[in-house]
ZADO-1210 file (C-alpha; in nm, 4 decimals, padded with zeros to 6 digits):
<atoms>
<atom x="-02.4451" y="00.9450" z="00.8734" code="MET" pos="1"/>
<atom x="-02.1215" y="01.1120" z="00.9885" code="THR" pos="2"/>
<atom x="-01.8457" y="01.2367" z="00.7620" code="ARG" pos="3"/>
<atom x="-01.6126" y="00.9635" z="00.8836" code="THR" pos="4"/>
<atom x="-01.8684" y="00.6962" z="00.7940" code="GLN" pos="5"/>
<atom x="-01.9154" y="00.8454" z="00.4468" code="TRP" pos="6"/>
<atom x="-01.5378" y="00.8627" z="00.4000" code="ALA" pos="7"/>
<atom x="-01.4969" y="00.4989" z="00.4997" code="ALA" pos="8"/>
<atom x="-01.7734" y="00.3894" z="00.2640" code="ILE" pos="9"/>
<atom x="-01.6261" y="00.5966" z="-00.0205" code="THR" pos="10"/>
<atom x="-01.2810" y="00.4434" z="00.0253" code="ALA" pos="11"/>
<atom x="-01.4172" y="00.0903" z="00.0200" code="VAL" pos="12"/>
<atom x="-01.6380" y="00.1570" z="-00.2833" code="VAL" pos="13"/>
<atom x="-01.3470" y="00.3088" z="-00.4770" code="LEU" pos="14"/>
<atom x="-01.1282" y="00.0103" z="-00.3973" code="ALA" pos="15"/>
<atom x="-01.3988" y="-00.2365" z="-00.4974" code="LEU" pos="16"/>
<atom x="-01.4775" y="-00.0552" z="-00.8223" code="VAL" pos="17"/>
<atom x="-01.1164" y="-00.0494" z="-00.9376" code="PHE" pos="18"/>
<atom x="-01.0539" y="-00.4041" z="-00.8150" code="ALA" pos="19"/>
<atom x="-01.3624" y="-00.5174" z="-01.0095" code="GLY" pos="20"/>
<atom x="-01.2369" y="-00.3468" z="-01.3212" code="THR" pos="21"/>
<atom x="-00.9013" y="-00.5163" z="-01.2796" code="ALA" pos="22"/>
<atom x="-01.0646" y="-00.8570" z="-01.2338" code="THR" pos="23"/>
<atom x="-01.2753" y="-00.8188" z="-01.5491" code="VAL" pos="24"/>
<atom x="-00.9693" y="-00.7093" z="-01.7456" code="ALA" pos="25"/>
<atom x="-00.7734" y="-01.0086" z="-01.6179" code="SER" pos="26"/>
<atom x="-01.0504" y="-01.2406" z="-01.7285" code="ALA" pos="27"/>
<atom x="-01.0500" y="-01.0799" z="-02.0736" code="ALA" pos="28"/>
<atom x="-00.6769" y="-01.1385" z="-02.1000" code="ARG" pos="29"/>
<atom x="-00.7182" y="-01.5048" z="-02.0203" code="ASP" pos="30"/>
<atom x="-00.9225" y="-01.5648" z="-02.3360" code="ASP" pos="31"/>
<atom x="-00.6159" y="-01.5122" z="-02.5519" code="GLY" pos="32"/>
<atom x="-00.6870" y="-01.1546" z="-02.6578" code="THR" pos="33"/>
<atom x="-00.3524" y="-01.0379" z="-02.5215" code="SER" pos="34"/>
<atom x="-00.0402" y="-01.1578" z="-02.7054" code="PRO" pos="35"/>
<atom x="00.2090" y="-01.3589" z="-02.5029" code="ALA" pos="36"/>
<atom x="00.4695" y="-01.0990" z="-02.5966" code="SER" pos="37"/>
<atom x="00.2946" y="-00.8571" z="-02.3635" code="ARG" pos="38"/>
<atom x="00.3580" y="-01.0727" z="-02.0575" code="THR" pos="39"/>
<atom x="00.5754" y="-00.8623" z="-01.8234" code="PRO" pos="40"/>
<atom x="00.9315" y="-00.9712" z="-01.7610" code="SER" pos="41"/>
<atom x="01.0626" y="-01.0439" z="-01.4135" code="SER" pos="42"/>
<atom x="01.2626" y="-00.7192" z="-01.4219" code="GLU" pos="43"/>
<atom x="00.9647" y="-00.5054" z="-01.5291" code="SER" pos="44"/>
<atom x="00.7910" y="-00.2370" z="-01.3268" code="ALA" pos="45"/>
<atom x="00.4777" y="-00.4528" z="-01.3439" code="ASP" pos="46"/>
<atom x="00.6442" y="-00.7433" z="-01.1648" code="ALA" pos="47"/>
<atom x="00.8377" y="-00.5217" z="-00.9240" code="GLY" pos="48"/>
<atom x="00.5271" y="-00.3323" z="-00.8201" code="PHE" pos="49"/>
<atom x="00.3300" y="-00.6543" z="-00.7715" code="ALA" pos="50"/>
<atom x="00.6006" y="-00.8007" z="-00.5483" code="ARG" pos="51"/>
<atom x="00.6670" y="-00.4875" z="-00.3452" code="ASP" pos="52"/>
<atom x="00.3058" y="-00.3830" z="-00.3006" code="MET" pos="53"/>
<atom x="00.2148" y="-00.7350" z="-00.1866" code="ALA" pos="54"/>
<atom x="00.4723" y="-00.7001" z="00.0936" code="VAL" pos="55"/>
<atom x="00.3584" y="-00.3434" z="00.1681" code="HIS" pos="56"/>
<atom x="-00.0059" y="-00.4525" z="00.1868" code="HIS" pos="57"/>
<atom x="00.0745" y="-00.7451" z="00.4147" code="GLN" pos="58"/>
<atom x="00.2043" y="-00.5076" z="00.6822" code="GLN" pos="59"/>
<atom x="-00.1103" y="-00.2930" z="00.6584" code="ALA" pos="60"/>
<atom x="-00.3187" y="-00.6054" z="00.7162" code="VAL" pos="61"/>
<atom x="-00.1012" y="-00.7001" z="01.0135" code="GLU" pos="62"/>
<atom x="-00.1280" y="-00.3550" z="01.1756" code="MET" pos="63"/>
<atom x="-00.5040" y="-00.3506" z="01.1237" code="SER" pos="64"/>
<atom x="-00.5516" y="-00.6832" z="01.3000" code="PHE" pos="65"/>
<atom x="-00.3296" y="-00.5660" z="01.5853" code="ILE" pos="66"/>
<atom x="-00.5348" y="-00.2525" z="01.6533" code="VAL" pos="67"/>
<atom x="-00.8661" y="-00.4386" z="01.6325" code="ARG" pos="68"/>
<atom x="-00.7509" y="-00.6362" z="01.9374" code="ASP" pos="69"/>
<atom x="-00.6259" y="-00.3235" z="02.1167" code="SER" pos="70"/>
<atom x="-00.9302" y="-00.0962" z="02.1208" code="THR" pos="71"/>
<atom x="-01.3081" y="-00.1071" z="02.1579" code="ASP" pos="72"/>
<atom x="-01.3576" y="00.2076" z="01.9479" code="ASP" pos="73"/>
<atom x="-01.5976" y="00.1167" z="01.6677" code="GLU" pos="74"/>
<atom x="-01.4793" y="00.3836" z="01.4206" code="GLU" pos="75"/>
<atom x="-01.1174" y="00.2711" z="01.4355" code="VAL" pos="76"/>
<atom x="-01.2120" y="-00.0966" z="01.4364" code="ARG" pos="77"/>
<atom x="-01.4349" y="-00.0443" z="01.1307" code="ARG" pos="78"/>
<atom x="-01.1562" y="00.1373" z="00.9455" code="LEU" pos="79"/>
<atom x="-00.9054" y="-00.1331" z="01.0394" code="ALA" pos="80"/>
<atom x="-01.1406" y="-00.4029" z="00.9138" code="TYR" pos="81"/>
<atom x="-01.1955" y="-00.2208" z="00.5839" code="ASP" pos="82"/>
<atom x="-00.8223" y="-00.1707" z="00.5289" code="ILE" pos="83"/>
<atom x="-00.7382" y="-00.5311" z="00.6174" code="ALA" pos="84"/>
<atom x="-01.0118" y="-00.6699" z="00.3930" code="ASN" pos="85"/>
<atom x="-00.9355" y="-00.4445" z="00.0945" code="THR" pos="86"/>
<atom x="-00.5587" y="-00.4819" z="00.1052" code="GLN" pos="87"/>
<atom x="-00.5713" y="-00.8580" z="00.1614" code="ALA" pos="88"/>
<atom x="-00.7887" y="-00.8909" z="-00.1506" code="ASN" pos="89"/>
<atom x="-00.5599" y="-00.6646" z="-00.3541" code="GLN" pos="90"/>
<atom x="-00.2562" y="-00.8570" z="-00.2325" code="ARG" pos="91"/>
<atom x="-00.4158" y="-01.1766" z="-00.3598" code="GLY" pos="92"/>
<atom x="-00.4665" y="-01.0172" z="-00.7014" code="MET" pos="93"/>
<atom x="-00.1046" y="-00.9000" z="-00.7201" code="LEU" pos="94"/>
<atom x="00.0328" y="-01.2419" z="-00.6299" code="LEU" pos="95"/>
<atom x="-00.2156" y="-01.4042" z="-00.8676" code="GLY" pos="96"/>
<atom x="-00.0842" y="-01.1955" z="-01.1561" code="TRP" pos="97"/>
<atom x="00.2712" y="-01.3050" z="-01.0795" code="LEU" pos="98"/>
<atom x="00.1519" y="-01.6650" z="-01.0958" code="ASP" pos="99"/>
<atom x="-00.0336" y="-01.5968" z="-01.4216" code="MET" pos="100"/>
<atom x="00.2772" y="-01.4365" z="-01.5703" code="TRP" pos="101"/>
<atom x="00.4903" y="-01.7317" z="-01.4564" code="GLY" pos="102"/>
<atom x="00.7121" y="-01.5035" z="-01.2463" code="LEU" pos="103"/>
<atom x="00.8598" y="-01.5609" z="-00.8987" code="PRO" pos="104"/>
<atom x="00.7009" y="-01.3862" z="-00.6011" code="LYS" pos="105"/>
<atom x="01.0491" y="-01.3103" z="-00.4680" code="VAL" pos="106"/>
<atom x="01.3304" y="-01.1973" z="-00.6969" code="GLU" pos="107"/>
<atom x="01.6680" y="-01.2862" z="-00.5465" code="ALA" pos="108"/>
<atom x="01.9265" y="-01.0097" z="-00.5612" code="GLY" pos="109"/>
<atom x="01.6746" y="-00.7338" z="-00.6358" code="THR" pos="110"/>
<atom x="01.6361" y="-00.4539" z="-00.3838" code="GLU" pos="111"/>
<atom x="01.2881" y="-00.3278" z="-00.2916" code="PRO" pos="112"/>
<atom x="01.1732" y="-00.0367" z="-00.5108" code="MET" pos="113"/>
<atom x="01.4325" y="-00.1091" z="-00.7818" code="ALA" pos="114"/>
<atom x="01.1487" y="-00.1120" z="-01.0388" code="TRP" pos="115"/>
<atom x="01.0870" y="00.2592" z="-00.9715" code="MET" pos="116"/>
<atom x="01.3988" y="00.3532" z="-01.1649" code="HIS" pos="117"/>
<atom x="01.5338" y="00.0377" z="-01.3216" code="GLY" pos="118"/>
<atom x="01.8325" y="-00.0338" z="-01.0942" code="THR" pos="119"/>
<atom x="01.8953" y="-00.2078" z="-00.7658" code="GLY" pos="120"/>
<atom x="01.9742" y="00.1208" z="-00.5891" code="ASP" pos="121"/>
<atom x="01.6868" y="00.3266" z="-00.4483" code="THR" pos="122"/>
<atom x="01.8813" y="00.6529" z="-00.4468" code="GLU" pos="123"/>
<atom x="01.7194" y="00.9164" z="-00.6653" code="GLY" pos="124"/>
<atom x="01.4254" y="00.6925" z="-00.7489" code="ALA" pos="125"/>
<atom x="01.1798" y="00.8554" z="-00.9864" code="SER" pos="126"/>
<atom x="00.8568" y="00.9416" z="-00.8125" code="GLY" pos="127"/>
<atom x="01.0087" y="00.9165" z="-00.4644" code="MET" pos="128"/>
<atom x="01.0369" y="01.2901" z="-00.4025" code="GLU" pos="129"/>
<atom x="00.7116" y="01.2955" z="-00.2046" code="ASP" pos="130"/>
<atom x="00.8619" y="01.0553" z="00.0476" code="MET" pos="131"/>
<atom x="01.1389" y="01.2943" z="00.1518" code="GLU" pos="132"/>
<atom x="01.1349" y="01.3698" z="00.5223" code="GLY" pos="133"/>
<atom x="00.9445" y="01.0625" z="00.6380" code="MET" pos="134"/>
<atom x="01.0555" y="00.9135" z="00.9672" code="ASP" pos="135"/>
<atom x="01.2171" y="00.6063" z="00.8121" code="HIS" pos="136"/>
<atom x="01.5283" y="00.7798" z="00.6816" code="GLY" pos="137"/>
<atom x="01.6390" y="00.9094" z="00.3434" code="ASP" pos="138"/>
<atom x="01.8610" y="00.7537" z="00.0802" code="ALA" pos="139"/>
<atom x="01.9824" y="01.0210" z="-00.1551" code="GLY" pos="140"/>
<atom x="01.7270" y="01.2777" z="-00.2717" code="GLN" pos="141"/>
<atom x="01.3900" y="01.1662" z="-00.1405" code="GLY" pos="142"/>
<atom x="01.4827" y="00.7966" z="-00.1492" code="GLY" pos="143"/>
<atom x="01.4148" y="00.5397" z="00.1217" code="HIS" pos="144"/>
<atom x="01.6661" y="00.3758" z="00.3503" code="GLU" pos="145"/>
<atom x="01.5468" y="00.0310" z="00.4557" code="ALA" pos="146"/>
<atom x="01.6038" y="-00.0170" z="00.8281" code="ARG" pos="147"/>
<atom x="01.4616" y="-00.2126" z="01.1209" code="ASP" pos="148"/>
<atom x="01.2161" y="-00.3980" z="00.8990" code="GLY" pos="149"/>
<atom x="01.0942" y="-00.0886" z="00.7135" code="SER" pos="150"/>
<atom x="01.1718" y="-00.2150" z="00.3645" code="LEU" pos="151"/>
<atom x="00.9739" y="00.0385" z="00.1618" code="MET" pos="152"/>
<atom x="00.8361" y="00.3935" z="00.1947" code="PRO" pos="153"/>
<atom x="00.5849" y="00.4352" z="00.4744" code="GLY" pos="154"/>
<atom x="00.6360" y="00.0903" z="00.6252" code="MET" pos="155"/>
<atom x="00.6508" y="00.0754" z="01.0031" code="ALA" pos="156"/>
<atom x="00.9707" y="-00.0436" z="01.1684" code="THR" pos="157"/>
<atom x="00.9833" y="-00.3518" z="01.3903" code="LYS" pos="158"/>
<atom x="01.0159" y="-00.1184" z="01.6893" code="THR" pos="159"/>
<atom x="00.6999" y="00.0675" z="01.5911" code="GLU" pos="160"/>
<atom x="00.5102" y="-00.2577" z="01.5434" code="LEU" pos="161"/>
<atom x="00.6167" y="-00.3680" z="01.8920" code="ASP" pos="162"/>
<atom x="00.4900" y="-00.0357" z="02.0290" code="GLN" pos="163"/>
<atom x="00.1570" y="-00.0868" z="01.8537" code="LEU" pos="164"/>
<atom x="00.1245" y="-00.4384" z="01.9961" code="ARG" pos="165"/>
<atom x="00.1671" y="-00.3123" z="02.3537" code="THR" pos="166"/>
<atom x="-00.0459" y="00.0030" z="02.3235" code="ALA" pos="167"/>
<atom x="-00.4088" y="-00.0018" z="02.4353" code="ARG" pos="168"/>
<atom x="-00.7148" y="00.2183" z="02.3974" code="GLY" pos="169"/>
<atom x="-00.6653" y="00.5718" z="02.2750" code="LYS" pos="170"/>
<atom x="-00.2862" y="00.5346" z="02.2611" code="ALA" pos="171"/>
<atom x="-00.3235" y="00.2376" z="02.0262" code="ALA" pos="172"/>
<atom x="-00.5767" y="00.4241" z="01.8119" code="GLU" pos="173"/>
<atom x="-00.3522" y="00.7287" z="01.7690" code="VAL" pos="174"/>
<atom x="-00.0398" y="00.5250" z="01.6950" code="LEU" pos="175"/>
<atom x="-00.2251" y="00.3072" z="01.4445" code="TYR" pos="176"/>
<atom x="-00.3711" y="00.6085" z="01.2643" code="LEU" pos="177"/>
<atom x="-00.0298" y="00.7768" z="01.2488" code="GLN" pos="178"/>
<atom x="00.1478" y="00.4631" z="01.1276" code="LEU" pos="179"/>
<atom x="-00.1242" y="00.3879" z="00.8739" code="MET" pos="180"/>
<atom x="-00.1180" y="00.7456" z="00.7431" code="THR" pos="181"/>
<atom x="00.2560" y="00.7074" z="00.6818" code="ASP" pos="182"/>
<atom x="00.1892" y="00.3661" z="00.5283" code="HIS" pos="183"/>
<atom x="-00.0730" y="00.5062" z="00.2908" code="HIS" pos="184"/>
<atom x="00.1559" y="00.7925" z="00.1855" code="LYS" pos="185"/>
<atom x="00.4180" y="00.5374" z="00.0866" code="GLY" pos="186"/>
<atom x="00.1578" y="00.3182" z="-00.0814" code="GLY" pos="187"/>
<atom x="00.0194" y="00.6084" z="-00.2833" code="VAL" pos="188"/>
<atom x="00.3694" y="00.7006" z="-00.4006" code="SER" pos="189"/>
<atom x="00.4326" y="00.3417" z="-00.5113" code="MET" pos="190"/>
<atom x="00.0937" y="00.3132" z="-00.6836" code="ALA" pos="191"/>
<atom x="00.1505" y="00.6417" z="-00.8662" code="GLU" pos="192"/>
<atom x="00.4827" y="00.4973" z="-00.9802" code="GLY" pos="193"/>
<atom x="00.3015" y="00.1983" z="-01.1287" code="CYS" pos="194"/>
<atom x="00.0519" y="00.4249" z="-01.3034" code="VAL" pos="195"/>
<atom x="00.3487" y="00.5944" z="-01.4729" code="ARG" pos="196"/>
<atom x="00.5734" y="00.2948" z="-01.5324" code="LEU" pos="197"/>
<atom x="00.3694" y="-00.0259" z="-01.5528" code="CYS" pos="198"/>
<atom x="00.2737" y="-00.1494" z="-01.8995" code="SER" pos="199"/>
<atom x="-00.0112" y="-00.3826" z="-01.8020" code="ASP" pos="200"/>
<atom x="-00.3382" y="-00.1888" z="-01.8247" code="GLY" pos="201"/>
<atom x="-00.5107" y="-00.4086" z="-01.5675" code="THR" pos="202"/>
<atom x="-00.2419" y="-00.3486" z="-01.3076" code="GLU" pos="203"/>
<atom x="-00.2398" y="00.0240" z="-01.3813" code="LYS" pos="204"/>
<atom x="-00.6165" y="00.0316" z="-01.3179" code="SER" pos="205"/>
<atom x="-00.5698" y="-00.1361" z="-00.9819" code="LEU" pos="206"/>
<atom x="-00.2923" y="00.1094" z="-00.8949" code="ALA" pos="207"/>
<atom x="-00.5209" y="00.4020" z="-00.9803" code="GLU" pos="208"/>
<atom x="-00.7816" y="00.2527" z="-00.7487" code="GLY" pos="209"/>
<atom x="-00.5265" y="00.2254" z="-00.4694" code="MET" pos="210"/>
<atom x="-00.4378" y="00.5931" z="-00.5043" code="VAL" pos="211"/>
<atom x="-00.8013" y="00.7075" z="-00.4904" code="ALA" pos="212"/>
<atom x="-00.9009" y="00.4797" z="-00.2012" code="ALA" pos="213"/>
<atom x="-00.5951" y="00.5434" z="00.0140" code="GLN" pos="214"/>
<atom x="-00.6167" y="00.9198" z="-00.0313" code="GLN" pos="215"/>
<atom x="-00.9782" y="00.9025" z="00.0847" code="SER" pos="216"/>
<atom x="-00.8748" y="00.6939" z="00.3858" code="GLU" pos="217"/>
<atom x="-00.5995" y="00.9425" z="00.4730" code="MET" pos="218"/>
<atom x="-00.8620" y="01.2172" z="00.4903" code="SER" pos="219"/>
<atom x="-01.0692" y="00.9995" z="00.7213" code="LEU" pos="220"/>
<atom x="-00.7676" y="00.9210" z="00.9395" code="MET" pos="221"/>
<atom x="-00.6871" y="01.2930" z="00.9709" code="ALA" pos="222"/>
<atom x="-01.0399" y="01.3451" z="01.1081" code="ASP" pos="223"/>
<atom x="-01.0054" y="01.0538" z="01.3490" code="LEU" pos="224"/>
<atom x="-00.6709" y="01.1839" z="01.4733" code="LEU" pos="225"/>
<atom x="-00.8104" y="01.5351" z="01.5221" code="ALA" pos="226"/>
<atom x="-01.0993" y="01.3929" z="01.7243" code="ALA" pos="227"/>
<atom x="-00.8376" y="01.2402" z="01.9554" code="ARG" pos="228"/>
<atom x="-00.6349" y="01.5588" z="01.9900" code="GLY" pos="229"/>
<atom x="-00.3582" y="01.4292" z="01.7635" code="ALA" pos="230"/>
<atom x="-00.2331" y="01.4652" z="01.4075" code="LYS" pos="231"/>
<atom x="-00.0284" y="01.2832" z="01.1485" code="ALA" pos="232"/>
<atom x="00.3473" y="01.2728" z="01.1965" code="ARG" pos="233"/>
<atom x="00.5546" y="01.5179" z="00.9968" code="SER" pos="234"/>
</atoms>
């Protein structure tokens, strides 16, 4: 079995293990062992992360389905399937928690990423330093400037999504791997923020799983890019 196959399997296993842990913990909470006072508020990091990561994940699923129709390469198609399947399942869990907490899935008047630092302005957001220099613009020191549909760190713009839809073969593979690497970098930064700031232990466990799985997938994507004579974007 090749290194890329092992890396793909490892990423999926990590995601499933942490997702399973989160599911068991959620079930334990439902039996009344967790006081109602611990239910996150709508302004909490727990709720903000659930809302934002659900949107972030949805774009990863969309990009993965696009590339599966744009290439016959089995390695890239397998990776795209794994990412789409894992992130769709995690998205369902995040939205399910919002329902369980009795909180809206969309919070009117709240900017994306506000939960990272407790205000509606993403400038100087704690934990955002690693996102400095990404191709989607900066807001303040290492913040994120939402533009052209790129609402959160690492998200592709509408223009980039249009480019992915029209690309075929190797060009589609390279663009997908580059966009998804950026996407995972942003996702890891957000998940690490939840690990630091979220109060719900179940959600923190899922966030830890996201970090481990997406870092493993980034290593795999670096190998796939190198095999195609390309590399991640700076």
